[in-house]
N, C-alpha and C positions, 0 to 999 in steps of 0.2 A: 191889447184887449185883456181885460181881467174877468175872472169868474168869481162870483160871490159864494163863499162857503160859510158854514157855521162850525165853530170850534168851541168845545167846552173845556175850561181850564179851572183847576182848583185856585182858590183865592191867592195863595202864596205865589203861584206861577203868573197869575194875572198881574200881581204887583211887580214882579220881575219884568214882565212885558211892558207895562206902563213906564217903568223906570228906563228901560232900554229905548222905548219910543221917545221919551224926553231927551235922552242923551243923543240920539240920532236926529233929533228935531223932525220927527215924522209921526205918522199915525201908528196905531197898533198893526194895521195891515202892512204898512211900510216896514215896520220892525220885523214882523214875521217873514216878509219877503227877503229882507236883508239877512236874517238868520239862515234861511234856506239857501240863499246864494253862497254864504260863507261855508255852510255844510257841504254844498256841492263842490266848491273850490278845494276844501280840505280833503274830500274824498279823491278828487282828481290828483292832488299833490301826493297823497299816499300811494295811489296806483302808480304814479310816475316814479316815485322813490323805489317801489318794489321792482318796477321794470328796469330801472337803471342799475339796481343791485344785481339782478339776474344777468343783465348785459355785461356788467363789469366782471362778474364771476366767469362768464363765458369767454370774454376777452382774455382774462388771466389764464384760463385753462389753455386757450389757443396759443398764447405766448409761451407758456411752459412747454407745449408740444413742439413748437417750431423753433424755439431758441437754440437747441443743440445744432440743428442743421444750419441755421443762420450763423452761428458762431464758427462752425466749421468752414463756411465759405469765407468769412471775414479773415480768419486765421490763415487760410490757404492763400488768399489774395495778398496778404501782408508778406508772406514768405517768399 
């Protein structure tokens, strides 16, 4: 189900929208919908990148914390 809205654009942006709609073989509405889907996907990817970076940092800190104890066990078991 779609909802009809009215959007006002300056002429230069309307020309960009029309060009994009032609490139995508769709209507103006279709082009706007595609741009919004792409923006939403880009935002999700950014959030995931940030989350993975924090996760990696946390895992690295944990590894540094536990590495000496793990090394001690390995060295003890070898001897």
